[in-house]
N, C-alpha and C positions, 0 to 999 in steps of 0.2 A: 502494501499499499505504498502510496507515497504519500499520503495525511490529507485527513478530514472527508474519507471517505467516511468512518466512521462517526456517530453522534453521540451513540446510549449503548450500554450493554447492559442488559436486562436477562428477569427472569419469569415465565409465569408460575412458575412452583403449585404447582398441581400435583401432589404428593399422596394420591391417589397409591394403595398399595400393590403389587401383584395380586396375590393370592389375599382378599380382602376377608376370610371364612374363619382364617387365624388370627386371633386378637394378639394385639402388640401390647407394650409396657409400655408408655410413654407418659413420664413424670410420675413413675413410680403408679400410675394405675391403669387395668387393660383396657383398649381400647381396639372398638370391632369402627370399622369403613371399610363398606364394598370399596371392590379395587376394578384391576384389570381386567378380571375372572366374567362380570358382568358381559363381556365381547364375545366370553367363548361363543364358538356356532354362529354371532353374529359381530364382525368386528363394528359397524358400522354403533355398538351399544357401551364399545370399552371407552372408559374414558379418559381423554385425551392430556395430554401434557407429563410433564414429570418435574420430579423434586428439582432441585437446583441452587434457592435462597442462600441456604448456608455456604453451598462448596462456589459459589460465583466469586469473588474475593481472593481465597488462594487460586482459586484458575487463577486467575485473572492475572495474581501477582507473578505465580509464577513465571506464568509460560508467554505474559504481557511483557512486566517489570524484570524480570530477572534473568529471560531471556533477550532483553533488546529490544523492542520488538515497541515500546512505548516506555514514557516516565512518569515517576508515581505522579504529578500532577496530574499527566494525560489520567491517568486510573483513577485518578476521583473528579475532574469534569466528566467522564464516559460514564463514570457509575449516580453522582452525587450528582456535581454544576447544572449538567444538562440536562438531566430530566426535570431538575428541581425548575428549571427555567419552563422545559416543554409544557408543564403540567402546572406553570403558573402559581406556584410555590415559593421562587426565588425574591428575597432574600431571607424569608421565615426561613428554608431549607438550604440545602445544596450549596453553604458556605462558613465558613470560622468568623464571625464580625458580630460588633456590638448589634444584639436589639434579637439574633437568629438564635435559632433552637436550642445547641448546642449539642446538637448528635454528632459525637465524635465514636473513633473507634483507634485505640491506644495495641498498633499493630506489632508485634514479633518477629523482626523480617527475618530474623533466621531460625524460628525453630520448625522442622522438619517434621510430619505428619503424613500420615498416609489415610488417601479417603475411603469412606467407607462405613458400611452400616456402624460398624461399632462408636464409631468417631461422630456420630450422625442424631443430630435432637432434630429432626423433618418429618418424625410422625408418619414412617416407610418403611415397609419390608429392603427395600434395596436400593442402591447409592449405581446413578451410573457413570460415578469413577472410583470404582472400587476396588481398593490393591496400587491406586497413581498415588508417588508423592508428590506430596508440593513445599514449597519451602514460603513460609513465610502463615503467619495466623492471628487473632484476634484474638486478645490480650484481655479487653477491656470492653465495652462498651455498653455508648450513655446514649439515652433518647433525653429530651429535653434538659442536657443534665441529671438525671436521674441512673447509675448505674445497674445497667438491666443483667449485664452478663462481667461473670468474674471471674476469668482464667476456664472452669466447665461447669462454674458453677450457675444457674439463671435463678436471678433475682431477680425474674418481672410482673408484675401481677396479675392476672386474665381481668380488663376492661378497664386499663391505663393508656389503653391505644388511641389516639387523634384521626379518623374521617377527617380528611381534608379536602375538601372538594373544590376545584379550581373551575373559573368560567373564563374561558377562551372565547 
């Protein structure tokens, strides 16, 4: 790429399990959701999409930044700043500035992890990147200044999200 072709990188994040007949343990609770088995016999009934929200940034860091395809600033632009601008949320989101919401990720640039269901918190029974090694992982994640993730510990609370509507 010569630059500028890519404007954003996102994920549809549809974490339907392959086998929704088997309960998953998620946040220490059994969880059951119909999955890809709905398409057995008729593929048009298969839930579309794949899990990817948790994997997107480590994959992009490893195969974008570490490999030299783009800079850390370009990664932030693709995943944070540009989407916020496109959806009318900038400067509330997508930047670190006075008056912005303090959505931050503290990144360990050298931490190596192997992607897979064992390291996933995506409420599904598979991972598209199973077995791939990545370099770089979020250590702490803040939303509106509140600590949500600290290492492998989740500190978020159900119902504290904010559904932001943009009027373009």
